N, C-alpha and C positions, 0 to 999 in steps of 0.2 A: 238199273241200266245206266243211269246218269253218273253213278259213282265210277263205274268202269270207264266210261267215256272221258270223264274229267281226269281220272288217273292217267289214262293213255295220252291225253293232250298235254298233261304236265310233264310226262316222261319225254315226249317229243320236243318239248321246249327246253328241257334240261340237258346241257352238254355233258354233264357228269353222271348221267343215269347209267347204271350197270345193266348188263344183259339179264342178270337175275331179276331186277326190277321189271324189266319188260316181260319176262316169262311169268312173273307173279301177276301182272296186270292182265295178260292174255289168259292165264288160268282162271282169274276172276270172271272174265267174260265167258269162258267155256262153262264154268260152274253155274252161272246165271242161266244159260241156255239149257243145260242139263237139268237143273232144278225145275225150270219151267216145264219142260217135257215130262218130268216125273209127276208134277202136280196134275197135269192133264190126264196122264195115264191112270193115276190113282183115282181121279174123279170118275173116269169112265168105268173103272173096275168096281168102284164102290157103289155107283148108281147106274147099273146096266140098263134099267128101264126108264131112265130120265127122259124128259121131253126134249125134242129136237132144239127148241129155243134155248134151253140151258146148255146143251152141248155146243151150239153155235156161239153162245156167249163166252164159254170157256175157250173155245178155239180162237175166237177173235182176239182175246187177250194174249193168248199164246203166240199167235201170228204177229201181233204188234211188237211184242218183246223180241221175237226172233228176227224180225225185219230190222229193228233198231240195232240188235247185236251184229247182224251181218253188215249193216251200214257202217257201224263203228269199226268192225274188223277190216272192212274194205278200205276205209279211209286210213286206218292205221297201217295197213299193209302197203298202200301205195306211197305214202310219204317216205318211208325209209328207202324204197326203191328209187324214188326220184332223187333223194339226196345222194344215194350211192352212184347213180348215173351222172349226176352233176360233178361228183368227185372224180369219176373216171374221165369225163370230158376235160376237166381242168388238168388232170395229170397228163393227158395226151397232148394238150395244147402247148 
């Protein structure tokens, strides 16, 4: 998760970043979330009679990773909008 966050922060700081680089970083973030959900589903399918404690432990890890991914996507999504709104305001003035 930290790799995707660091990559997105680097892209936001780079004025020469291409849109392909942004798409690749967002794809990495989506892949992390998808892989995390796959691991949880595989665990539940492989161990259907497992104890509730183990299931909650797997779900806790999955929820933490998902929340971090959503936080990163939210921050990354807001910054370009703020920059574009600032550009529109400067063009109108």
